[in-house]
C-alpha positions as CSV (number, residue, x, y, z in Angstrom):
1,M,120.6,113.6,47.3
2,K,122.8,114.4,44.3
3,R,125.1,117.6,45.0
4,K,126.8,118.7,41.9
5,F,130.5,120.1,41.9
6,N,131.4,119.0,38.8
7,L,132.1,121.4,35.8
8,L,133.0,119.4,31.8
9,V,134.9,121.2,30.2
10,G,134.1,121.8,26.3
11,I,130.6,122.2,25.2
12,T,128.4,119.4,23.7
13,V,125.3,120.0,22.0
14,A,122.6,116.8,20.8
15,A,121.9,116.5,17.5
16,F,119.6,117.5,15.4
17,V,116.8,115.7,13.0
18,A,118.3,117.2,9.3
19,G,115.7,118.4,7.3
20,C,112.5,118.5,10.2
21,T,109.7,120.5,9.2
22,T,106.6,121.1,11.1
23,G,103.2,121.6,9.2
24,D,102.9,123.7,5.9
25,A,105.4,126.5,5.0
26,A,103.4,130.2,4.6
27,P,102.1,130.4,0.9
28,G,104.9,130.9,-1.4
29,L,107.5,130.2,1.0
30,T,110.0,126.5,2.1
31,G,112.1,126.0,4.0
32,D,113.2,123.4,6.9
33,F,114.0,123.5,10.6
34,G,117.5,124.2,10.6
35,E,118.2,125.9,6.6
36,A,120.7,128.3,6.8
37,G,119.5,132.1,6.8
38,M,116.1,130.5,7.2
39,A,113.1,131.1,10.4
40,P,110.0,130.8,11.7
41,R,107.3,133.4,10.4
42,F,104.8,134.9,12.9
43,E,102.5,137.3,13.3
44,V,100.8,138.6,15.8
45,D,96.7,138.1,16.8
46,P,95.3,141.3,17.8
47,L,92.0,140.0,18.5
48,W,93.3,137.3,20.8
49,P,91.9,136.2,23.0
50,Q,87.8,137.3,23.7
51,P,86.9,139.6,26.4
52,L,86.5,138.5,29.9
53,P,83.1,138.3,31.4
54,N,82.1,139.4,34.7
55,H,84.6,142.5,33.9
56,W,86.9,141.0,35.0
57,L,90.7,142.7,34.7
58,V,94.1,141.0,34.6
59,G,96.8,141.6,36.6
60,P,100.6,141.1,36.3
61,M,100.9,137.7,34.0
62,I,103.2,136.3,35.6
63,G,103.4,132.8,34.0
64,V,102.1,130.9,30.8
65,T,101.7,126.9,30.0
66,V,100.0,125.0,26.7
67,D,98.8,121.4,27.8
68,S,98.4,118.6,26.1
69,R,94.5,119.9,24.5
70,D,96.4,122.9,23.2
71,H,95.0,124.4,25.9
72,I,96.3,127.6,27.5
73,W,97.1,128.5,31.3
74,V,97.9,131.8,32.8
75,V,98.5,132.8,36.4
76,H,98.2,136.5,37.1
77,R,98.7,138.7,40.1
78,N,94.4,139.5,41.0
79,T,94.3,141.2,44.8
80,E,93.6,144.5,44.5
81,D,97.1,145.8,46.5
82,Q,99.1,144.1,43.7
83,F,97.3,146.2,40.4
84,M,93.8,146.9,41.2
85,A,94.2,149.8,43.7
86,Q,96.4,151.6,41.5
87,E,94.7,151.9,38.9
88,L,92.2,155.3,39.3
89,G,88.4,154.4,40.3
90,L,88.9,150.2,39.8
91,V,89.1,149.6,43.3
92,S,86.6,146.6,44.0
93,G,83.2,148.2,45.1
94,V,84.0,151.5,43.4
95,S,81.9,151.2,39.9
96,E,80.5,148.6,38.1
97,C,83.5,148.2,36.1
98,C,85.9,146.2,37.1
99,Q,86.6,143.4,39.4
100,P,89.9,141.0,39.3
101,G,89.6,137.9,37.5
102,P,90.7,134.9,39.0
103,P,94.0,134.4,39.6
104,V,94.1,131.2,37.0
105,L,92.7,131.3,33.8
106,E,92.2,128.7,30.8
107,F,91.6,129.2,27.3
108,D,91.4,127.5,24.4
109,Q,93.3,128.5,21.0
110,E,90.7,130.8,19.5
111,G,90.9,132.5,22.5
112,N,87.8,131.6,24.6
113,L,87.6,131.5,28.3
114,I,87.3,127.4,28.9
115,S,87.7,128.0,33.1
116,S,89.1,129.7,36.1
117,F,89.9,129.0,39.8
118,G,92.5,130.4,42.6
119,G,92.5,132.2,45.8
120,P,93.0,131.8,48.7
121,S,91.8,128.8,50.9
122,E,88.9,128.9,52.9
123,T,89.1,126.6,55.2
124,G,93.1,127.2,55.5
125,E,93.9,123.8,53.9
126,Y,96.7,125.7,52.0
127,D,98.6,128.9,51.3
128,W,97.6,130.6,48.6
129,P,100.8,132.6,47.9
130,G,101.7,136.0,49.3
131,S,102.1,136.4,44.5
132,N,102.0,133.8,42.7
133,H,104.8,133.3,39.5
134,G,105.1,130.5,37.4
135,L,102.4,127.5,36.0
136,A,103.7,124.2,35.1
137,I,101.2,120.9,34.2
138,D,102.1,117.6,35.4
139,N,101.6,114.5,33.1
140,M,98.4,113.9,35.6
141,G,96.9,117.2,34.0
142,N,97.2,118.8,37.2
143,I,98.4,122.2,37.6
144,W,101.2,123.7,39.7
145,I,101.9,127.1,41.2
146,G,104.9,128.6,42.5
147,G,105.1,131.5,45.7
148,N,107.1,134.3,45.0
149,G,106.1,136.7,47.8
150,P,108.6,137.5,50.5
151,Q,107.3,135.1,53.3
152,D,106.9,132.3,50.4
153,Q,108.8,129.2,50.4
154,H,106.5,126.7,49.0
155,V,104.8,125.4,46.0
156,L,101.0,124.3,45.6
157,Q,99.1,121.2,43.6
158,F,95.6,121.2,42.4
159,S,93.3,119.3,39.8
160,T,91.9,121.5,36.3
161,D,89.1,122.4,38.5
162,G,90.6,123.9,41.4
163,T,90.0,121.5,43.8
164,F,94.0,121.4,46.0
165,L,95.5,118.7,46.2
166,K,99.4,119.7,47.6
167,Q,101.2,121.8,49.2
168,I,105.2,121.6,49.4
169,G,107.4,123.7,51.5
170,G,106.1,126.4,53.7
171,Q,104.8,130.2,54.4
172,G,107.1,132.6,56.4
173,V,108.9,129.6,57.3
174,R,112.6,131.4,57.5
175,S,113.7,134.7,57.0
176,G,116.8,135.3,54.1
177,R,118.1,132.9,51.9
178,D,118.6,128.7,52.0
179,S,119.4,127.3,48.9
180,N,120.6,124.1,50.1
181,D,117.4,124.0,51.5
182,M,115.9,120.3,51.2
183,V,112.3,121.2,52.7
184,N,111.4,124.5,51.1
185,F,111.9,126.8,48.3
186,G,112.6,130.5,48.0
187,Q,110.7,132.7,46.3
188,V,110.1,130.5,42.9
189,A,110.1,131.9,39.9
190,K,109.3,129.2,37.2
191,L,107.9,125.7,36.9
192,S,108.4,123.2,33.9
193,N,107.3,119.7,33.4
194,H,109.4,116.9,32.1
195,A,106.9,114.4,30.8
196,A,109.9,111.8,30.4
197,T,111.2,111.2,33.5
198,N,107.5,112.4,35.4
199,E,109.6,115.3,37.2
200,L,108.9,118.9,37.6
201,F,112.0,121.5,37.6
202,V,112.1,124.6,39.9
203,A,113.4,128.3,39.5
204,D,114.2,128.5,42.6
205,G,114.2,131.7,42.2
206,Y,114.4,135.4,43.5
207,Q,115.9,134.1,47.0
208,N,117.4,131.3,47.0
209,K,119.7,130.8,43.6
210,R,119.7,127.1,41.8
211,V,117.5,124.7,40.2
212,V,115.6,121.4,42.1
213,V,113.9,118.9,40.5
214,L,111.3,117.0,42.1
215,D,108.9,114.0,41.9
216,A,105.6,115.2,40.2
217,T,104.2,112.1,42.0
218,T,105.3,112.9,45.1
219,G,106.6,116.3,45.5
220,E,109.9,114.6,46.4
221,F,113.2,117.1,46.6
222,K,115.1,114.8,44.5
223,R,118.2,116.4,43.2
224,Y,119.4,120.6,43.0
225,W,121.9,122.5,41.7
226,G,123.6,125.9,41.5
227,A,125.0,128.0,38.3
228,Y,127.9,125.1,36.2
229,G,126.4,122.4,38.0
230,N,128.1,123.8,41.5
231,V,126.7,123.6,45.3
232,P,125.0,126.6,45.8
233,D,126.4,128.9,47.6
234,D,124.5,131.6,49.4
235,E,127.8,133.4,51.2
236,E,129.6,133.5,48.1
237,Y,126.8,134.8,46.2
238,S,126.1,137.7,48.5
239,S,129.3,139.0,47.5
240,M,129.4,139.3,44.0
241,T,129.1,142.0,42.1
242,R,127.0,141.8,38.7
243,W,128.8,140.4,36.1
244,N,130.0,142.8,32.9
245,N,131.6,140.6,30.4
246,A,132.9,143.5,29.2
247,N,135.5,144.0,31.2
248,G,136.8,140.6,30.7
249,T,135.6,139.8,34.4
250,P,134.8,135.9,34.3
251,P,131.5,134.4,34.9
252,P,130.1,134.6,38.6
253,P,130.6,131.0,39.8
254,Q,126.7,131.4,41.4
255,F,124.1,132.1,39.6
256,Q,123.2,135.8,40.0
257,G,119.8,135.0,39.8
258,P,116.7,135.7,39.7
259,V,116.5,132.1,38.4
260,H,114.1,132.6,36.6
261,C,113.4,129.3,34.3
262,A,114.3,125.9,34.4
263,E,113.0,124.3,30.8
264,P,113.8,120.7,29.9
265,S,114.6,119.3,26.5
266,L,112.8,116.4,25.0
267,D,116.8,115.3,24.2
268,G,117.6,115.5,28.2
269,L,119.0,118.9,28.3
270,V,117.8,121.4,30.6
271,Y,117.9,125.1,29.4
272,V,118.3,128.1,32.9
273,C,117.7,131.3,32.9
274,D,120.0,133.6,35.1
275,R,118.8,136.8,34.5
276,G,121.0,138.8,36.4
277,A,123.7,137.3,34.0
278,D,122.0,138.1,31.0
279,R,122.9,134.0,30.2
280,V,121.1,131.0,29.5
281,Q,123.3,127.5,31.2
282,V,122.9,124.4,29.9
283,F,122.5,121.2,31.6
284,T,122.0,117.5,31.8
285,I,118.9,116.5,33.1
286,D,121.2,114.6,36.0
287,G,122.6,118.7,36.6
288,D,125.8,118.2,34.8
289,F,127.0,121.7,33.2
290,V,127.0,121.6,29.6
291,R,127.5,125.3,28.4
292,E,126.1,128.8,28.3
293,A,124.9,131.4,26.0
294,Q,124.8,135.1,26.8
295,F,122.6,137.2,25.6
296,A,121.8,141.4,25.2
297,P,125.0,141.1,27.4
298,N,124.9,144.7,28.5
299,T,121.6,145.0,29.8
300,R,121.4,145.9,33.3
301,S,118.4,146.8,35.5
302,Q,116.5,143.4,35.4
303,G,118.5,141.5,32.8
304,S,117.4,139.8,29.3
305,T,116.8,136.2,29.8
306,W,113.5,135.9,31.3
307,D,111.9,132.6,29.7
308,I,112.2,129.6,27.4
309,A,110.5,127.9,25.3
310,F,111.0,125.5,22.0
311,S,109.4,125.0,18.7
312,P,107.2,122.1,18.7
313,D,109.2,119.6,15.9
314,A,111.2,116.5,17.5
315,A,114.0,118.0,17.4
316,Q,112.8,121.3,19.8
317,T,115.1,123.3,16.4
318,Y,114.1,126.8,17.5
319,L,114.4,128.5,20.9
320,Y,112.3,131.5,22.1
321,L,113.9,133.8,24.3
322,A,111.5,136.0,26.6
323,D,113.2,139.7,27.4
324,G,111.7,141.7,29.7
325,Q,113.9,144.3,29.3
326,N,114.8,144.8,26.7
327,M,111.0,144.0,25.3
328,K,111.5,141.5,22.8
329,V,111.9,137.9,21.9
330,Y,114.5,136.5,20.1
331,I,114.7,133.4,18.0
332,I,117.4,131.4,18.7
333,L,118.8,128.1,16.6
334,R,119.1,125.6,20.1
335,E,121.9,124.1,18.2
336,T,124.3,126.8,18.2
337,M,123.1,129.0,21.1
338,E,122.6,131.8,17.6
339,V,119.9,134.7,17.4
340,L,118.9,134.7,13.9
341,T,116.3,137.8,14.5
342,S,113.6,138.9,17.6
343,F,110.4,140.4,17.6
344,G,108.8,143.3,19.6
345,D,109.5,146.5,20.9
346,G,108.5,148.3,23.7
347,G,104.7,149.7,23.9
348,R,101.1,148.9,24.0
349,Q,100.0,147.8,20.7
350,P,99.3,144.7,19.3
351,G,102.7,142.6,18.7
352,L,105.1,144.9,21.4
353,F,105.6,144.3,25.4
354,F,105.8,146.0,28.2
355,A,108.0,143.5,30.3
356,V,107.0,140.4,28.6
357,H,107.9,137.7,31.1
358,S,106.7,134.3,30.3
359,I,106.3,132.0,27.0
360,D,105.2,128.9,25.7
361,T,104.0,127.4,22.2
362,D,101.9,125.2,21.4
363,S,101.5,121.7,19.2
364,D,100.9,124.0,15.4
365,G,103.5,126.7,16.6
366,N,101.9,128.8,18.0
367,I,103.7,131.6,20.6
368,Y,101.9,132.9,23.4
369,T,103.4,135.4,26.0
370,T,102.4,137.2,28.9
371,E,103.5,140.8,30.7
372,T,104.0,141.9,33.6
373,Y,103.7,145.3,35.5
374,E,101.7,147.3,33.6
375,G,102.1,145.6,30.8
376,S,99.2,143.1,32.5
377,R,98.6,141.1,28.8
378,L,98.1,137.8,27.2
379,Q,99.4,137.6,23.3
380,K,98.8,135.4,20.7
381,F,101.6,135.0,18.0
382,V,100.6,132.6,14.9
383,Y,102.8,130.2,13.2
384,L,103.7,130.8,9.0
385,G,106.3,128.4,8.4
386,I,109.1,128.6,7.7
387,G,111.0,131.9,5.7
388,P,114.0,133.8,4.6
389,I,115.3,135.6,7.7
390,P,113.9,140.1,7.0
391,N,115.7,141.6,9.7
392,A,117.4,141.2,12.8
393,D,115.1,142.9,15.1
394,Q,111.2,143.0,13.1
395,G,109.8,144.9,16.0
396,A,105.5,144.3,15.7
397,L,104.4,141.5,13.9
398,W,101.7,143.4,12.7
399,P,99.7,140.7,10.3
400,G,100.3,141.4,6.5
401,E,103.2,143.6,7.4
402,A,105.7,143.8,4.3
403,H,108.8,144.8,6.0
404,T,108.3,141.6,8.6
405,Y,108.5,139.0,5.5
406,G,110.0,140.9,2.7
407,G,113.2,142.8,4.7
408,M,113.6,146.1,4.5
């Protein structure tokens, strides 16, 4: 096991391919990825996804990932005590409508439900999480789900038809955090696949405060690290107060957490969401610290850095950052970590958010977001090509809205 102590001085950023484009620009617009004053453009599809069958409802949407076929997989919390009992008259058996849908749902790009599975084992062969959180698809096409309940120190692997394959870690095996445990986790937030190395990067997470790297075939713990590549120190973490860079104090040497994402890029970097510090830290695949950036740095409560996805061009020129506390998505130039623009705002209507939680992109550049808590929703934002940046905060990206694309 490799423990990381070093802090690299200076900033290194991978080179990007100039003039790389992805798909055709929207009608009347031109522009390459990375061109100054330009950014990806989107509009919400208010009729996506299609209605669910069987009177199904979804609870808090807590993870999304897109597979090689551009199928969209989500995981939600579907037990009555997590969402059904909070809604008057929606307890199972009270009326014809409604019932909780299975926790794992698969959609195609048109929004049709393709498959579903999940829930506690009838034979006791695995421990279904008390509260599931995040999912990933590995190189073999298998699904990994994180456990995020107070007793969840494990992750699960299933085939796409719902057949149980593997459990890593246990449930209720210890009390309290142990960010140096090489067997169990501590309330995982997200898993992300890195195809080039056949590894899973685990944001571990709510109780623990680290990134863990697993062999995606065997489930073996390979390495882990904390903030700046340091060895996680739970005692030091517990004594820290929340960082506010406005008062001039240095950044905390440990993740404040939750460590909410650990997303590997194609060029060998890993982007880690440290929600409590409103920051994203960037590492090499091996855990060497590269740089950090703060976003909406005065955000309190649950922080601003919830999840990350990349644009699908070869250079992954743009980074999309979900901010569930400020209810928006930032479009960021990955090379400089500069926010170019944002979209969304708090609200129930299409294109708005209540706690936007998870985010991913398909090969056409479309963005998919999920919302937790009362949001409990999956949305699709259709990619329209590269165009001029209209303003810093675009609000709801409704189809045909002139202010979205023409400026104000």
